[in-house]
N, C-alpha and C positions, 0 to 999 in steps of 0.2 A: 707462342702465346702472345696475344696482342698487348700493347702497352697503352694505358689510358692517360689522356692529357686533359686537365681541367683546372678551372679557377675556383675562387672562393665561394662560400655560400652567398645567397642573394646576389647572383652574378651581375656585374655591369658589362658594358660593351667591351672593355679592355680584356676582361677574363674570358668572355665568350669568343671574341675574335682571336685572342691569344691562343686559346685551345685549338682553334682552326688553323691559324698560321704556323704555330709550332709543330702541330701534327704533320702538316704538309712538308715542312722542312725535314723533320725526322724521318719521314717516309722516303724522301729523296736521298737521305743519308743511309738508308738501308734498314731502318727500324720500323716495325709494323705498329704504327700508332693510330689511335682512334680518339677524336675530340669528343669530350663529354661535358656535362654541366651538372651542377648540384641543385639548381633551382630554375624557376621560370625566367624567361628572358623579358627584358623591359621593352617599352614602346620604342625607345631609341634604338636598341639592338635590332628589333624587328625591322625598323626603317633601314638600317645599315644592310642587313642580310637581304632584304627585298631589293634594295637599290643595286646590289652587286651580285645577285643570284646565289647568295650563300645559303647553305643548308643548316638548319638548327641542330646543334649537337644533341646526341641522345642524352636523356635524363638518367643519371646514375648516382645513387647515394651511398652505395656500399662498395668498398674497395679491398676488403680483407683478402689477402693472398694474391693480390694483383701487383704488377709493376706500374709505376705512375710517374708522370712529370707534373709538377705544380706550376701554375702560372698566376702571377699577380697576388701572391700571398705566401707567407711562411709562418703564420700564426695558427696554433692548435685550435683556437676558438673558431676559426673560419674554415676548418677542415672537416671532412666527414668523420663521424664518430669512431669509425674503425680504422682510421689512418695509421695507427700504430701497428696494425696487422698487415699493412701494405709495405712494399719496397719502394722507397722514393729514389728514383734514378737521377732526378735533377730538379732544380728550382730556377725559374726565370721571373724576376720581380723588380720593382722599383720602389719598394717600401723599406722600412727599417727591418732588420733581421729579427724574425719572430722566435718562438720557443719550440718549434718543431726540431726534433733530433733524429738522426739516422744511425743504423747499425753498420752501414757500409759506406764507402766513399761515394760521392755524388758530384754531378756536374752543376755548377752554380754560375748563373749570369745575373748578378744583382747590381744595378747601377742607380746612382742618385739623379735620375732624370724624370721626365714627365709622364712616361707611359711604358708599360711592359712591352707593348708592340714596337716601341722604338728600340728596345733591347733586342727583340726578335729580328727587327730589320738589320741590326748590327750582326746578328748571328748569320743571317742569309749572306750578308756581305763577306763575312769571315770565311764561310764555307764555299763562297762563290756559287751560290745556287740562285737561279733566276726566279723572281717572284711573279706568279701569274697575275694577269690583269685584275681578276676578280678579288683575289686575296689582297693585292696591293690597295685596292679601293677600300676594302674593309679595314685594313690596318691604318690607312690614312685617317679614316673617320674615327677610329678608336683613339688615335693620338690627339685629334682635334677635340674630341670629347674630354679626355682626361686633362688636357691642358687648358680647357675652356677657351678654345680658339686662341691659344698662346697668351691668355690673360693671367693664367695661374702662376703663382711664384715658383711652382715646381718646373715650369717650362724652361728648357735650355736650348741652346743653339743646335744641339744634337737633334732635338725634337723637331724644330722648324726645318732643318735640313732634310730630315727623314720624310716629313710631309711633302715637301717640294719634290723630292725624288719619287715618292710613291704616287703623287699626283700625275707626274709625267708618265709613269708606267700605266696607270689606269685611264689616262686621257681626260682628266678633269682639270679644266683651266681655272675656274673660279671656285677653289675649294672652300673659301670662307663663306660664300653664298650657300654652298651645299651644307656646310656646318650649321648655318643658321636654320636651314630646313630641318636638320637633324635635331637641333635643340627645341624647335617648335614642336616636333613630334614627341620629344622627351617631356615637354611641358604639358602635354594633354592630360587633364585630370577628370574630365567629364566621365561619370560612371565609375570612377575608381574608388575603392573602399579606403577607409583610413589606414587599414593594415597594408594595403598595397602601396599607398603613398609613403608610409613610414619605413617600409622595407625595400623600396626600389633600389637603394644603394646603402645597405645597412651592414654593419660589421660589429661583432662583439670582441672585446679585448679583455685579457687577464692582466690587470694592472697591479702587480705585486700582491696577487691573491684576491683582488677585488674585481668583480665582474662589472664591466662598463660597456654599454651599447651606444654606438654613434652612427646615426643615419644621415644621409645628405640627399636632398632633393634639389637638383639644379634646374632652374626654369628661366624663361625669358622674362616673365613677369610674375612674381610671387603674390601680388595683390589679389589674384583670382582665388587664393586660398583663404582670404581673410574671414570669410563666413564659416570656414571649417576648422578654425584653430581649436575650438573647444572639443570637437570630434577627434582631432589629432591627439590632443592631450588625454582624452579618455582611453584611446587605444594605446598610447604610450604607457599609461598606468597598467593596462592589462599585460603589455609586453614586459614591463618591469616585474610584475608579480609572477608571470609565467616562467621567466628565465632567472628569477632570483637575482636581479640586478641591483647594485648599489645606486647606480646612476644611469639614466638614459638621456641622450642628447640627440635632437633632430635639428639639422641645419636646413633652413629654407634659403637656398642660395639664388640670388638674383644676378644673372650674368650681365645684365645691362647696367644695373646700379653698382655692380662689383662689390657686393657685400652679402652678408648672411644674417637672417633672423634666426636666433638661437632659441629653441624651445627645450626645456629641461625639467626632469623630475629627479630628485636626488635625496638620499638620506642625509646629505650635508651640502646644502647649496653654497656654503661659503667656499667650498673647493672650486666650484664653477666660477664664482665671482673673483676669487684670487687668480685662477688660471688665466682669465681673460681681462682682468683689471677692469671690471664693470660692475654695475649694480643691477641686479635682476628686478624687474617689475612684472608681477604675475607670472614668475618663472620664465621670463623672456628678456632678451636683449638684442639690440642690433650691433653686429660686429662689422664695422666698416673695413672694406678691403679684404675680408676673409673669404677666400674661394676654395682653399685646399684643406681638406680634412687631414691629409697626410703631413703637411708641412706647417699648417697654422692652427691646428686643433689638437691632434694627438700629442705632439711634443710638449704642449702646455698643460694638458690634462694629466698626462702620465706622472709628472713629479708630485702632483697633489696626493697621489696614493702611495 
């Protein structure tokens, strides 16, 4: 019976590429693994797959009775609804340890570094498995995306080393130039609905029994969204109502200005103001230097609940 490998809901490039790269490794190690995804791929991920000839993993949202590996998450809120009926064989991640539990022992590779694909690169090295050129290119791009071309505070020397080694394998000399092309593709908003923009990289968290949604849209220039802020807020209200959220936060992250415009709707905005030591104006604030949801947002929001 095949084993399925997948990342979180509203998958980003790390979770899609991670499913591909981990599946290849596991197959080389004798396990029959299939990469899958829980949602639609982003413009950025489409750029990466197209650049290196990658195939979009099959869409699968039910895993009851299956054996699975999880990539880039360990939170129940980001898992398929029937994950408790699946057998989790392993988790590969770079976030905080979530609330998923298992009935059997499992393989865990969880590291405080910039990207799950950096962890997977370490797994290839550990098992002495050669990384194919196409997969190396996709992994390199996923790391450059998650670390915001090494600008994110989550970035470590392990990540930069991995990118350089993967670039050598896939034959890309100017990987930073390629990364900028990737972020330009990621920044494309023409024709995109407000829901598409709000959920391109969106995760829900259970914070001590309180449901909180946090999305992040990384762009080369967030000013192009200025005329659509009201539209984004209207959709955020629908998302808040649909999912019974206490708080929803959308970060419009400008990778060139190195900061994020925070948009929020909350049953208690004082929690947001306290978390980020700021004063909201029209439910908005500029967060200087904030590029990482994982390191600069969630650890400050969580204690408020």
